[in-house]
MMTF fields as JSON, N, C-alpha, C and O atoms, coordinates in Angstrom:
{
  "mmtfVersion": "1.0.0",
  "mmtfProducer": "UNKNOWN",
  "numBonds": 419,
  "numAtoms": 420,
  "numGroups": 105,
  "numChains": 1,
  "numModels": 1,
  "chainsPerModel": [1],
  "groupsPerChain": [105],
  "chainIdList": ["A"],
  "bondAtomList": [4, 2, 8, 6, 12, 10, 16, 14, 20, 18, 24, 22, 28, 26, 32, 30, 36, 34, 40, 38, 44, 42, 48, 46, 52, 50, 56, 54, 60, 58, 64, 62, 68, 66, 72, 70, 76, 74, 80, 78, 84, 82, 88, 86, 92, 90, 96, 94, 100, 98, 104, 102, 108, 106, 112, 110, 116, 114, 120, 118, 124, 122, 128, 126, 132, 130, 136, 134, 140, 138, 144, 142, 148, 146, 152, 150, 156, 154, 160, 158, 164, 162, 168, 166, 172, 170, 176, 174, 180, 178, 184, 182, 188, 186, 192, 190, 196, 194, 200, 198, 204, 202, 208, 206, 212, 210, 216, 214, 220, 218, 224, 222, 228, 226, 232, 230, 236, 234, 240, 238, 244, 242, 248, 246, 252, 250, 256, 254, 260, 258, 264, 262, 268, 266, 272, 270, 276, 274, 280, 278, 284, 282, 288, 286, 292, 290, 296, 294, 300, 298, 304, 302, 308, 306, 312, 310, 316, 314, 320, 318, 324, 322, 328, 326, 332, 330, 336, 334, 340, 338, 344, 342, 348, 346, 352, 350, 356, 354, 360, 358, 364, 362, 368, 366, 372, 370, 376, 374, 380, 378, 384, 382, 388, 386, 392, 390, 396, 394, 400, 398, 404, 402, 408, 406, 412, 410, 416, 414],
  "bondOrderList": [1, 1, 1, 1, 1, 1, 1, 1, 1, 1, 1, 1, 1, 1, 1, 1, 1, 1, 1, 1, 1, 1, 1, 1, 1, 1, 1, 1, 1, 1, 1, 1, 1, 1, 1, 1, 1, 1, 1, 1, 1, 1, 1, 1, 1, 1, 1, 1, 1, 1, 1, 1, 1, 1, 1, 1, 1, 1, 1, 1, 1, 1, 1, 1, 1, 1, 1, 1, 1, 1, 1, 1, 1, 1, 1, 1, 1, 1, 1, 1, 1, 1, 1, 1, 1, 1, 1, 1, 1, 1, 1, 1, 1, 1, 1, 1, 1, 1, 1, 1, 1, 1, 1, 1],
  "groupList": [{"groupName": "MET", "atomNameList": ["N", "CA", "C", "O"], "elementList": ["N", "C", "C", "O"], "formalChargeList": [0, 0, 0, 0], "bondAtomList": [1, 0, 2, 1, 3, 2], "bondOrderList": [1, 1, 2], "singleLetterCode": "M", "chemCompType": "L-PEPTIDE LINKING"}, {"groupName": "LEU", "atomNameList": ["N", "CA", "C", "O"], "elementList": ["N", "C", "C", "O"], "formalChargeList": [0, 0, 0, 0], "bondAtomList": [1, 0, 2, 1, 3, 2], "bondOrderList": [1, 1, 2], "singleLetterCode": "L", "chemCompType": "L-PEPTIDE LINKING"}, {"groupName": "PHE", "atomNameList": ["N", "CA", "C", "O"], "elementList": ["N", "C", "C", "O"], "formalChargeList": [0, 0, 0, 0], "bondAtomList": [1, 0, 2, 1, 3, 2], "bondOrderList": [1, 1, 2], "singleLetterCode": "F", "chemCompType": "L-PEPTIDE LINKING"}, {"groupName": "CYS", "atomNameList": ["N", "CA", "C", "O"], "elementList": ["N", "C", "C", "O"], "formalChargeList": [0, 0, 0, 0], "bondAtomList": [1, 0, 2, 1, 3, 2], "bondOrderList": [1, 1, 2], "singleLetterCode": "C", "chemCompType": "L-PEPTIDE LINKING"}, {"groupName": "VAL", "atomNameList": ["N", "CA", "C", "O"], "elementList": ["N", "C", "C", "O"], "formalChargeList": [0, 0, 0, 0], "bondAtomList": [1, 0, 2, 1, 3, 2], "bondOrderList": [1, 1, 2], "singleLetterCode": "V", "chemCompType": "L-PEPTIDE LINKING"}, {"groupName": "ARG", "atomNameList": ["N", "CA", "C", "O"], "elementList": ["N", "C", "C", "O"], "formalChargeList": [0, 0, 0, 0], "bondAtomList": [1, 0, 2, 1, 3, 2], "bondOrderList": [1, 1, 2], "singleLetterCode": "R", "chemCompType": "L-PEPTIDE LINKING"}, {"groupName": "GLY", "atomNameList": ["N", "CA", "C", "O"], "elementList": ["N", "C", "C", "O"], "formalChargeList": [0, 0, 0, 0], "bondAtomList": [1, 0, 2, 1, 3, 2], "bondOrderList": [1, 1, 2], "singleLetterCode": "G", "chemCompType": "PEPTIDE LINKING"}, {"groupName": "SER", "atomNameList": ["N", "CA", "C", "O"], "elementList": ["N", "C", "C", "O"], "formalChargeList": [0, 0, 0, 0], "bondAtomList": [1, 0, 2, 1, 3, 2], "bondOrderList": [1, 1, 2], "singleLetterCode": "S", "chemCompType": "L-PEPTIDE LINKING"}, {"groupName": "GLN", "atomNameList": ["N", "CA", "C", "O"], "elementList": ["N", "C", "C", "O"], "formalChargeList": [0, 0, 0, 0], "bondAtomList": [1, 0, 2, 1, 3, 2], "bondOrderList": [1, 1, 2], "singleLetterCode": "Q", "chemCompType": "L-PEPTIDE LINKING"}, {"groupName": "ALA", "atomNameList": ["N", "CA", "C", "O"], "elementList": ["N", "C", "C", "O"], "formalChargeList": [0, 0, 0, 0], "bondAtomList": [1, 0, 2, 1, 3, 2], "bondOrderList": [1, 1, 2], "singleLetterCode": "A", "chemCompType": "L-PEPTIDE LINKING"}, {"groupName": "ASN", "atomNameList": ["N", "CA", "C", "O"], "elementList": ["N", "C", "C", "O"], "formalChargeList": [0, 0, 0, 0], "bondAtomList": [1, 0, 2, 1, 3, 2], "bondOrderList": [1, 1, 2], "singleLetterCode": "N", "chemCompType": "L-PEPTIDE LINKING"}, {"groupName": "ILE", "atomNameList": ["N", "CA", "C", "O"], "elementList": ["N", "C", "C", "O"], "formalChargeList": [0, 0, 0, 0], "bondAtomList": [1, 0, 2, 1, 3, 2], "bondOrderList": [1, 1, 2], "singleLetterCode": "I", "chemCompType": "L-PEPTIDE LINKING"}, {"groupName": "ASP", "atomNameList": ["N", "CA", "C", "O"], "elementList": ["N", "C", "C", "O"], "formalChargeList": [0, 0, 0, 0], "bondAtomList": [1, 0, 2, 1, 3, 2], "bondOrderList": [1, 1, 2], "singleLetterCode": "D", "chemCompType": "L-PEPTIDE LINKING"}, {"groupName": "GLU", "atomNameList": ["N", "CA", "C", "O"], "elementList": ["N", "C", "C", "O"], "formalChargeList": [0, 0, 0, 0], "bondAtomList": [1, 0, 2, 1, 3, 2], "bondOrderList": [1, 1, 2], "singleLetterCode": "E", "chemCompType": "L-PEPTIDE LINKING"}, {"groupName": "LYS", "atomNameList": ["N", "CA", "C", "O"], "elementList": ["N", "C", "C", "O"], "formalChargeList": [0, 0, 0, 0], "bondAtomList": [1, 0, 2, 1, 3, 2], "bondOrderList": [1, 1, 2], "singleLetterCode": "K", "chemCompType": "L-PEPTIDE LINKING"}, {"groupName": "TRP", "atomNameList": ["N", "CA", "C", "O"], "elementList": ["N", "C", "C", "O"], "formalChargeList": [0, 0, 0, 0], "bondAtomList": [1, 0, 2, 1, 3, 2], "bondOrderList": [1, 1, 2], "singleLetterCode": "W", "chemCompType": "L-PEPTIDE LINKING"}, {"groupName": "PRO", "atomNameList": ["N", "CA", "C", "O"], "elementList": ["N", "C", "C", "O"], "formalChargeList": [0, 0, 0, 0], "bondAtomList": [1, 0, 2, 1, 3, 2], "bondOrderList": [1, 1, 2], "singleLetterCode": "P", "chemCompType": "L-PEPTIDE LINKING"}, {"groupName": "THR", "atomNameList": ["N", "CA", "C", "O"], "elementList": ["N", "C", "C", "O"], "formalChargeList": [0, 0, 0, 0], "bondAtomList": [1, 0, 2, 1, 3, 2], "bondOrderList": [1, 1, 2], "singleLetterCode": "T", "chemCompType": "L-PEPTIDE LINKING"}, {"groupName": "TYR", "atomNameList": ["N", "CA", "C", "O"], "elementList": ["N", "C", "C", "O"], "formalChargeList": [0, 0, 0, 0], "bondAtomList": [1, 0, 2, 1, 3, 2], "bondOrderList": [1, 1, 2], "singleLetterCode": "Y", "chemCompType": "L-PEPTIDE LINKING"}, {"groupName": "HIS", "atomNameList": ["N", "CA", "C", "O"], "elementList": ["N", "C", "C", "O"], "formalChargeList": [0, 0, 0, 0], "bondAtomList": [1, 0, 2, 1, 3, 2], "bondOrderList": [1, 1, 2], "singleLetterCode": "H", "chemCompType": "L-PEPTIDE LINKING"}],
  "groupTypeList": [0, 1, 2, 2, 3, 4, 4, 5, 1, 2, 4, 6, 1, 7, 6, 4, 4, 1, 7, 8, 6, 9, 10, 11, 12, 13, 9, 11, 11, 9, 14, 9, 14, 10, 6, 13, 15, 11, 16, 1, 16, 10, 12, 7, 13, 12, 0, 4, 14, 2, 4, 14, 7, 17, 9, 1, 5, 17, 12, 7, 18, 17, 18, 13, 8, 1, 12, 12, 2, 3, 8, 14, 13, 10, 7, 19, 1, 4, 7, 11, 19, 7, 13, 13, 13, 13, 12, 2, 1, 1, 12, 4, 13, 4, 12, 13, 14, 1, 7, 7, 6, 12, 1, 9, 6],
  "groupIdList": [1, 2, 3, 4, 5, 6, 7, 8, 9, 10, 11, 12, 13, 14, 15, 16, 17, 18, 19, 20, 21, 22, 23, 24, 25, 26, 27, 28, 29, 30, 31, 32, 33, 34, 35, 36, 37, 38, 39, 40, 41, 42, 43, 44, 45, 46, 47, 48, 49, 50, 51, 52, 53, 54, 55, 56, 57, 58, 59, 60, 61, 62, 63, 64, 65, 66, 67, 68, 69, 70, 71, 72, 73, 74, 75, 76, 77, 78, 79, 80, 81, 82, 83, 84, 85, 86, 87, 88, 89, 90, 91, 92, 93, 94, 95, 96, 97, 98, 99, 100, 101, 102, 103, 104, 105],
  "secStructList": [7, 3, 3, 3, 3, 3, 3, 3, 7, 7, 2, 2, 2, 2, 7, 7, 7, 7, 7, 7, 7, 1, 7, 7, 7, 2, 2, 2, 2, 2, 2, 2, 2, 6, 6, 7, 7, 3, 3, 7, 6, 6, 7, 1, 1, 3, 3, 3, 3, 3, 3, 3, 4, 4, 4, 4, 7, 1, 1, 7, 7, 7, 2, 2, 2, 2, 2, 2, 2, 2, 2, 2, 6, 6, 7, 3, 3, 7, 7, 7, 7, 1, 2, 2, 2, 2, 2, 2, 2, 2, 2, 2, 2, 2, 2, 2, 2, 2, 2, 2, 6, 7, 1, 7, 7],
  "xCoordList": [41.433, 40.269, 40.643, 41.445, 40.061, 40.216, 38.924, 37.839, 39.042, 37.866, 38.223, 39.394, 37.241, 37.443, 36.983, 35.894, 37.81, 37.426, 37.186, 37.853, 36.249, 35.965, 35.983, 35.55, 36.487, 36.532, 35.938, 36.133, 35.217, 34.649, 35.509, 35.72, 35.999, 36.81, 35.907, 34.816, 36.367, 35.645, 36.265, 37.115, 35.827, 36.444, 36.365, 37.322, 35.253, 35.106, 36.108, 36.553, 36.471, 37.419, 38.86, 39.718, 39.132, 40.516, 40.981, 42.181, 40.041, 40.412, 40.892, 41.331, 40.81, 41.262, 40.114, 38.988, 40.4, 39.389, 39.961, 40.983, 39.307, 39.756, 38.751, 37.546, 39.23, 38.338, 39.098, 40.276, 38.417, 39.064, 38.079, 36.994, 38.43, 37.573, 37.613, 38.423, 36.77, 36.733, 37.904, 37.994, 38.803, 40.004, 40.92, 41.305, 41.269, 42.142, 43.523, 43.769, 44.42, 45.754, 46.754, 46.378, 48.018, 49.051, 49.195, 49.505, 48.973, 49.087, 48.02, 48.306, 46.8, 45.719, 46.058, 45.885, 46.538, 46.896, 48.025, 47.987, 49.031, 50.155, 49.671, 50.102, 48.78, 48.243, 47.444, 47.56, 46.64, 45.85, 46.77, 46.523, 47.825, 48.76, 49.502, 49.848, 49.747, 50.469, 49.553, 50.017, 48.265, 47.326, 47.058, 46.71, 47.22, 46.97, 45.506, 44.822, 45.05, 43.692, 43.635, 44.526, 42.575, 42.36, 40.935, 40.022, 40.743, 39.411, 38.474, 38.881, 37.216, 36.195, 35.947, 36.105, 35.565, 35.363, 34.232, 33.189, 34.476, 33.474, 32.947, 31.765, 33.803, 33.394, 34.49, 35.653, 34.132, 35.146, 35.256, 36.037, 34.496, 34.516, 34.921, 35.488, 34.655, 34.906, 36.187, 36.463, 36.955, 38.157, 38.065, 37.398, 38.725, 38.65, 40.057, 40.985, 40.199, 41.466, 41.198, 40.259, 42.024, 41.934, 42.791, 43.973, 42.199, 42.9, 42.821, 41.735, 43.956, 43.955, 43.51, 43.899, 42.702, 42.167, 43.269, 43.036, 44.456, 45.569, 45.957, 46.647, 45.523, 45.798, 45.131, 45.552, 44.094, 43.389, 44.088, 43.759, 45.041, 45.823, 44.955, 45.233, 43.916, 43.048, 42.456, 42.329, 42.098, 41.52, 40.019, 39.46, 39.367, 37.932, 37.669, 38.36, 36.687, 36.398, 34.92, 34.267, 34.421, 33.02, 32.929, 33.929, 31.727, 31.484, 31.974, 32.601, 31.687, 32.074, 33.59, 34.088, 34.332, 35.793, 36.322, 37.248, 35.728, 36.152, 35.85, 36.686, 34.659, 34.303, 35.173, 35.569, 35.478, 36.377, 37.742, 38.322, 38.255, 39.544, 39.471, 40.357, 38.417, 38.261, 38.136, 38.705, 37.4, 37.239, 38.574, 38.782, 39.478, 40.813, 41.591, 42.557, 41.162, 41.749, 40.938, 41.084, 40.084, 39.199, 38.302, 38.093, 37.779, 36.92, 35.867, 35.733, 35.137, 34.108, 34.208, 34.758, 33.673, 33.591, 32.74, 31.689, 33.191, 32.527, 31.114, 30.86, 30.219, 28.906, 28.796, 29.108, 28.363, 28.348, 26.981, 25.947, 26.999, 25.756, 25.403, 24.352, 26.266, 25.948, 26.679, 27.66, 26.185, 26.839, 28.23, 29.156, 28.365, 29.667, 30.701, 31.838, 30.315, 31.229, 31.608, 32.776, 30.614, 30.884, 31.84, 32.796, 31.581, 32.446, 33.87, 34.824, 34.021, 35.348, 36.103, 37.26, 35.465, 36.124, 36.511, 37.614, 35.618, 35.919, 37.029, 37.898, 37.005, 38.045, 39.414, 40.396, 39.497, 40.78, 41.257, 42.443, 40.344, 40.727, 41.293, 42.337, 40.628, 41.094, 42.414, 43.336, 42.53, 43.774, 44.928, 46.043, 44.673, 45.72, 46.18, 47.379, 45.255, 45.612, 46.361, 47.325, 45.931, 46.623, 48.052, 48.972, 48.243, 49.585, 50.501, 51.723, 49.93, 50.769, 50.883, 51.624, 50.15, 50.207, 49.328, 49.42, 48.463, 47.593, 46.384, 45.69, 46.123, 44.94, 45.384, 46.157, 44.905, 45.267, 44.658, 43.482, 45.44, 44.969, 44.429, 44.002],
  "yCoordList": [9.161, 8.321, 7.064, 7.104, 5.954, 4.701, 4.408, 4.742, 3.786, 3.216, 1.801, 1.42, 1.031, -0.386, -0.808, -0.437, -1.582, -2.218, -3.69, -4.263, -4.295, -5.71, -6.433, -5.891, -7.659, -8.484, -9.844, -10.353, -10.421, -11.753, -12.744, -12.607, -13.739, -14.778, -15.85, -16.105, -16.468, -17.588, -18.858, -19.482, -19.227, -20.315, -21.621, -22.396, -21.876, -23.126, -23.262, -24.371, -22.16, -22.197, -22.182, -22.829, -21.457, -21.292, -22.411, -22.656, -23.093, -24.116, -23.538, -24.279, -22.233, -21.584, -21.584, -21.213, -21.992, -21.93, -21.08, -21.425, -19.989, -19.089, -19.107, -19.001, -19.238, -19.067, -18.266, -18.511, -17.323, -16.439, -16.151, -15.632, -16.47, -16.132, -14.635, -13.932, -14.156, -12.73, -12.303, -11.14, -13.235, -12.931, -12.053, -12.432, -10.907, -10.0, -10.102, -9.582, -10.784, -10.979, -10.062, -9.27, -10.175, -9.312, -9.499, -8.547, -10.717, -10.973, -10.201, -9.647, -10.161, -9.412, -7.923, -7.253, -7.408, -5.989, -5.665, -4.635, -6.535, -6.301, -6.262, -5.405, -7.179, -7.182, -5.912, -5.321, -5.494, -4.268, -3.069, -2.229, -2.981, -1.858, -1.853, -0.791, -3.044, -3.154, -3.043, -3.141, -2.839, -2.723, -4.04, -4.062, -5.147, -6.47, -6.86, -6.324, -7.796, -8.308, -9.226, -10.051, -9.081, -9.964, -10.509, -9.813, -11.753, -12.355, -11.777, -11.471, -11.637, -11.273, -12.483, -13.616, -12.276, -13.407, -14.315, -13.859, -15.61, -16.63, -16.51, -16.755, -16.138, -15.992, -16.566, -16.184, -17.467, -18.09, -17.421, -17.868, -16.364, -15.734, -14.267, -13.796, -13.537, -12.095, -11.746, -12.253, -10.871, -10.334, -8.821, -8.263, -8.157, -6.71, -6.128, -6.743, -4.93, -4.199, -2.844, -2.143, -2.487, -1.19, -0.215, -0.466, 0.894, 1.869, 3.229, 3.682, 3.872, 5.224, 6.201, 6.081, 7.159, 8.116, 8.912, 9.491, 8.956, 9.66, 8.997, 9.608, 7.76, 7.085, 7.81, 7.663, 8.593, 9.333, 10.642, 11.276, 11.045, 12.269, 13.523, 14.438, 13.547, 14.718, 14.778, 13.752, 15.963, 16.11, 15.864, 15.555, 15.998, 15.742, 14.674, 14.608, 13.856, 12.745, 12.409, 12.659, 11.847, 11.448, 9.93, 9.224, 9.448, 8.009, 7.429, 6.37, 8.125, 7.642, 7.532, 6.579, 8.496, 8.432, 7.24, 6.556, 7.001, 5.86, 4.555, 3.652, 4.451, 3.235, 3.066, 1.945, 4.155, 4.076, 3.539, 2.71, 4.011, 3.518, 2.012, 1.271, 1.565, 0.136, -0.655, -1.74, -0.127, -0.839, -1.008, -2.006, -0.045, -0.192, -1.324, -1.839, -1.705, -2.831, -4.113, -5.103, -4.079, -5.207, -5.577, -6.755, -4.564, -4.773, -3.67, -2.898, -3.601, -2.574, -1.997, -2.621, -0.806, -0.208, -1.128, -1.603, -1.369, -2.348, -1.895, -0.713, -2.859, -2.642, -3.668, -4.844, -3.221, -4.066, -4.721, -4.056, -6.056, -6.825, -7.436, -8.062, -7.262, -7.816, -7.028, -6.333, -7.152, -6.494, -7.083, -6.38, -8.381, -9.042, -8.438, -8.189, -8.201, -7.572, -6.165, -5.78, -5.405, -4.041, -4.04, -3.265, -4.91, -4.986, -5.355, -4.774, -6.318, -6.749, -5.594, -5.346, -4.89, -3.782, -2.671, -2.131, -2.333, -1.286, -1.715, -0.913, -2.981, -3.476, -3.461, -3.06, -3.891, -3.883, -2.451, -2.166, -1.548, -0.147, 0.44, 1.091, 0.221, 0.752, 0.105, 0.804, -1.234, -1.923, -1.441, -1.276, -1.211, -0.737, 0.644, 0.922, 1.51, 2.87, 2.857, 3.603, 2.019, 1.939, 1.447, 1.969, 0.447, -0.106, 0.841, 0.75, 1.752, 2.686, 4.038, 4.909, 4.217, 5.479, 6.561, 7.715, 6.22, 7.206, 7.567, 8.54, 6.806, 7.017, 7.147, 6.328, 8.155, 8.32, 7.192, 6.874, 6.577, 5.421, 5.715, 4.806],
  "zCoordList": [39.191, 39.059, 38.299, 37.365, 38.703, 37.982, 37.248, 37.724, 36.092, 35.453, 35.061, 35.095, 34.696, 34.498, 33.116, 32.676, 32.431, 31.18, 31.489, 32.35, 30.797, 31.012, 29.679, 28.662, 29.686, 28.486, 28.833, 29.937, 27.889, 28.078, 27.314, 26.109, 28.032, 27.422, 26.836, 27.346, 25.771, 25.191, 25.742, 25.107, 26.931, 27.675, 26.909, 26.909, 26.263, 25.534, 24.403, 24.107, 23.767, 22.663, 23.138, 22.538, 24.2, 24.635, 25.548, 25.672, 26.188, 27.144, 28.467, 29.347, 28.612, 29.836, 30.838, 30.506, 32.026, 33.077, 34.202, 34.795, 34.486, 35.535, 36.664, 36.435, 37.848, 38.993, 40.028, 40.289, 40.602, 41.566, 42.67, 42.41, 43.877, 44.998, 45.229, 44.624, 46.076, 46.365, 47.24, 47.633, 47.548, 48.305, 47.474, 46.368, 47.982, 47.242, 47.868, 48.957, 47.16, 47.693, 46.989, 46.125, 47.362, 46.797, 45.292, 44.576, 44.806, 43.365, 42.59, 41.529, 43.109, 42.46, 42.45, 41.432, 43.573, 43.66, 42.693, 42.019, 42.619, 41.702, 40.259, 39.487, 39.886, 38.521, 38.249, 37.175, 39.213, 39.039, 38.851, 37.985, 39.649, 39.549, 38.219, 37.702, 37.662, 36.392, 35.181, 34.045, 35.406, 34.297, 33.597, 32.416, 34.326, 33.753, 33.963, 34.835, 33.152, 33.286, 34.497, 34.7, 35.31, 36.45, 36.385, 35.94, 36.827, 36.758, 37.81, 38.931, 37.422, 38.405, 39.295, 38.84, 40.539, 41.443, 40.971, 40.503, 41.111, 40.786, 39.368, 39.124, 38.436, 37.042, 36.165, 36.29, 35.292, 34.448, 33.089, 32.249, 32.852, 31.538, 31.542, 30.556, 32.599, 32.599, 33.339, 34.427, 32.721, 33.348, 33.301, 32.429, 34.227, 34.327, 34.367, 34.894, 33.8, 33.833, 34.47, 34.092, 35.433, 36.092, 35.303, 35.072, 34.892, 34.055, 34.74, 35.101, 34.917, 35.487, 34.414, 33.252, 34.805, 33.835, 33.154, 32.092, 33.732, 33.086, 31.765, 30.949, 31.548, 30.275, 29.113, 27.966, 29.403, 28.355, 28.011, 27.008, 28.826, 28.613, 28.53, 27.755, 29.33, 29.416, 30.819, 31.488, 31.258, 32.591, 32.621, 33.673, 31.475, 31.417, 30.367, 29.35, 30.612, 29.726, 29.823, 30.837, 28.761, 28.7, 28.78, 28.643, 29.001, 28.976, 27.658, 27.635, 26.557, 25.231, 25.1, 24.502, 25.651, 25.596, 26.39, 25.956, 27.553, 28.356, 27.633, 27.607, 27.045, 26.324, 25.082, 24.763, 24.374, 23.21, 23.618, 22.916, 24.754, 25.236, 25.46, 25.034, 26.127, 26.393, 25.097, 24.98, 24.12, 22.853, 22.136, 21.446, 22.29, 21.705, 22.375, 21.813, 23.577, 24.305, 24.044, 24.76, 23.011, 22.679, 23.857, 24.148, 24.524, 25.681, 25.718, 24.768, 26.797, 26.973, 28.372, 29.279, 28.535, 29.854, 30.721, 30.291, 31.917, 32.771, 33.15, 33.379, 33.208, 33.813, 34.935, 34.749, 36.064, 37.257, 37.371, 37.313, 37.538, 37.537, 38.885, 39.026, 39.872, 41.185, 42.262, 41.995, 43.462, 44.592, 44.81, 45.214, 44.537, 44.688, 43.735, 44.136, 42.474, 41.521, 41.97, 41.915, 42.414, 42.867, 44.057, 44.089, 45.035, 46.212, 45.825, 46.343, 44.916, 44.475, 43.831, 44.171, 42.908, 42.213, 43.183, 43.103, 44.086, 45.065, 46.014, 46.357, 46.444, 47.346, 46.684, 47.309, 45.425, 44.723, 44.533, 44.698, 44.187, 43.993, 45.283, 45.256, 46.397, 47.677, 48.066, 48.489, 47.931, 48.279, 47.419, 47.914, 46.133, 45.221, 45.636, 45.63, 45.996, 46.414, 47.741, 47.913, 48.68, 49.963, 49.784, 50.414, 48.93, 48.755, 47.995, 48.12, 47.206, 46.452, 47.143, 46.687, 48.246, 48.971, 48.38, 48.798, 47.403, 46.771, 47.625, 47.33, 48.668, 49.49, 50.938, 51.435, 51.594, 53.006, 53.814, 53.638, 54.7, 55.441, 56.736, 57.447]
}
């Protein structure tokens, strides 16, 4: 199982401007597989990290455990606010699994 942590960037302070279309290319998949932060589509402040549940080193976990893990990454467990965000996260998850052979095609 994958879960997602999300962090909000302070764009005004950092001077970083991120924009990412809903196009999921090989670079996005590579970042997701490496556990790197990737920008949500059409959002200049929120980034998401895909985390495999094995990072918790347990077979069962609660919402609180998942959120605690994210907080240790200076982030929070993701909450989805639009259909576009949900589609993006699901598409990246499926593409990542297909490219790694974790999902039957």
